[in-house]
C-alpha positions, -999 to 999 in steps of 0.1 A, spaced: 532 -604 -142 500 -583 -146 465 -596 -128 437 -578 -114 453 -578 -78 484 -562 -91 463 -535 -106 441 -529 -76 471 -524 -54 497 -510 -77 523 -539 -72 546 -557 -93 540 -594 -84 505 -608 -71 521 -618 -39 506 -605 -6 523 -610 27 494 -615 53 490 -599 85 508 -620 113 510 -611 151 546 -597 162 557 -607 126 539 -580 106 562 -552 115 580 -524 94 610 -545 84 593 -573 70 565 -552 52 589 -529 36 611 -556 25 581 -574 9 567 -542 -10 604 -533 -19 604 -570 -35 574 -559 -58 549 -575 -34 525 -561 -10 538 -556 26 516 -558 54 517 -540 89 496 -560 114 478 -532 133 470 -547 168 504 -559 173 506 -521 180 490 -518 213 478 -484 206 467 -462 176 495 -437 183 523 -466 182 506 -479 148 509 -443 135 546 -444 144 550 -480 129 536 -465 97 560 -438 95 588 -462 102 576 -483 73 576 -452 49 612 -444 59 622 -479 44 599 -480 12 586 -458 -13 564 -489 -25 529 -494 -16 521 -513 19 493 -520 39 478 -525 74 459 -557 87 432 -550 111 416 -583 127 382 -580 142 382 -611 164 366 -617 198 388 -604 226 384 -597 263 389 -560 257 378 -546 225 404 -525 208 396 -486 196 390 -497 161 380 -461 149 410 -445 163 433 -471 148 411 -464 113 421 -429 118 458 -437 125 458 -457 91 440 -428 73 462 -402 85 492 -424 75 481 -423 40 476 -460 39 455 -472 8 453 -510 14 438 -526 44 435 -563 51 408 -573 73 400 -607 91 383 -621 115 346 -609 122 329 -589 93 345 -553 88 310 -541 78 306 -513 105 341 -500 94 336 -499 58 322 -462 54 352 -450 70 378 -470 53 360 -463 19 354 -425 25 393 -428 28 398 -443 -7 412 -473 10 411 -509 -9 400 -534 15 408 -572 9 389 -594 37 402 -630 48 376 -653 43 374 -692 50 341 -698 33 325 -691 -1 295 -676 18 316 -652 38 334 -643 8 301 -635 -9 291 -612 23 325 -593 18 316 -586 -19 282 -574 -6 292 -550 19 319 -534 -8 351 -552 -2 374 -545 -33 388 -580 -29 390 -613 -7 417 -633 4 404 -671 2 420 -692 30 417 -729 28 420 -756 55 456 -756 54 464 -722 66 480 -713 96 458 -695 123 421 -698 118 409 -718 93 372 -715 100 350 -745 110 342 -760 74 374 -780 68 374 -774 30 410 -772 15 421 -749 -13 417 -775 -41 379 -771 -36 377 -738 -21 392 -717 -46 375 -730 -79 343 -728 -57 350 -692 -51 359 -685 -87 322 -698 -95 308 -673 -73 328 -641 -68 331 -610 -90 357 -591 -69 392 -606 -74 405 -630 -48 440 -643 -37 447 -679 -26 460 -682 11 471 -714 29 495 -737 16 514 -709 -4 550 -710 -6 567 -711 -42 560 -707 -80 541 -740 -79 516 -724 -53 511 -693 -74 507 -712 -108 482 -736 -92 461 -708 -78 458 -689 -109 448 -719 -125 420 -725 -97 410 -690 -103 426 -668 -78 445 -636 -90 475 -641 -69 484 -656 -34 489 -646 1 517 -660 21 519 -660 58 542 -689 72 566 -686 42 574 -650 51 582 -656 89 611 -677 76 631 -648 56 659 -630 68 641 -595 70 612 -612 95 618 -596 129 615 -627 148 639 -651 166 663 -675 145 645 -702 166 612 -693 152 626 -694 116 645 -729 122 613 -742 138 595 -737 105 623 -749 83 625 -781 102 588 -786 105 573 -811 80 535 -810 68 527 -833 95 538 -811 127 510 -785 129 478 -792 151 443 -779 157 432 -765 187 400 -748 202 380 -771 179 353 -773 208 352 -738 212 344 -730 173 377 -708 172 398 -734 156 434 -723 151 462 -743 133 493 -739 152 528 -757 155 532 -784 177 553 -779 210 549 -790 247 527 -760 253 503 -772 226 506 -806 237 492 -793 271 462 -776 253 455 -806 236 454 -827 268 435 -801 287 409 -805 257 406 -841 259 402 -841 298 376 -810 297 358 -823 264 324 -806 260 328 -787 293 357 -768 278 359 -730 285 387 -705 271 395 -701 305 410 -733 309 434 -728 282 440 -691 284 477 -694 299 488 -712 268 472 -689 242 473 -654 255 502 -633 255 524 -660 240 535 -643 207 562 -616 223 577 -648 242 578 -669 211 586 -643 184 609 -620 200 623 -646 231 626 -677 212 607 -695 239 595 -721 215 573 -744 240 556 -711 258 524 -721 239 501 -717 207 514 -699 176 499 -699 142 516 -720 116 505 -733 83 509 -768 71 531 -752 45 561 -754 65 564 -789 50 576 -767 17 599 -745 36 635 -755 32 655 -724 39 656 -688 50 661 -664 19 657 -626 20 623 -614 6 638 -603 -28 653 -636 -29 623 -653 -24 599 -633 -48 625 -634 -73 627 -670 -71 589 -675 -70 583 -654 -102 610 -672 -120 599 -704 -110 561 -697 -119 572 -682 -154 590 -715 -160 561 -737 -152 539 -716 -175 561 -713 -204 580 -746 -203 563 -771 -183 529 -764 -190 532 -752 -227 552 -784 -234 527 -806 -221 504 -792 -250 525 -807 -276 
């Protein structure tokens, strides 16, 4: 399948694996790229730029296909040395960077000077237009269904994607609720040039996370996520567990007086405990409503092949058949 996204990133299929903390390691990124998609290493999972450089080199040993790096610009207690991370990306020969969180405008000159294609994650049309204005090559449009941070507008993809198509000139992919061939065809029909998957890729054989995490996603329904930190205007969609129930109880108790310090123990430093140790009730970890569509743990090759076969069948048989 050829779209503006496959052309932009030099990939076979219009499927991107989004950056995910303590999930986007070399094993997963290489597997996605080898299967014809665009694998993404999560930059800030590596605690130093030197460790990121090492992870890029490790990924290069596993694939000769294009892969990218995610850099997330979020409010943190200590600001990461972003210029040094970008230097590691440049020196590693990376040609695709997924940015997320705050605007990457400050860092665009360095990225563009190195010939890097930038795709920025946005949860609203206005943010997508800003990304286009500052020179991003593409946008990942995240609907309210997505795992992680869905923004504060609460607009689902059935509205957000066609609105983005009305306004944007740069290509964009659909993110949030993407799991299979149906998702891809729907995204294309609504104006996207491909799709970004996060939660679906956690439940794959190559995802370097504890089996309990994969089974939690397989066992979850579309009703098993919760929204936390709404009062802080830093909303995050997470899978429900005992730690998340504690957060929600604290948020109800504190009300408008809630501060990040009130829930810091349940949201900070959780990912290693969950993803590596399988401590499923440790606290909040991102998961999309799409968990309700995840029923197995295939390899990345099996998953992407299945998606593309299903998409082709829907387009050629089901939809064409409806035209009489």
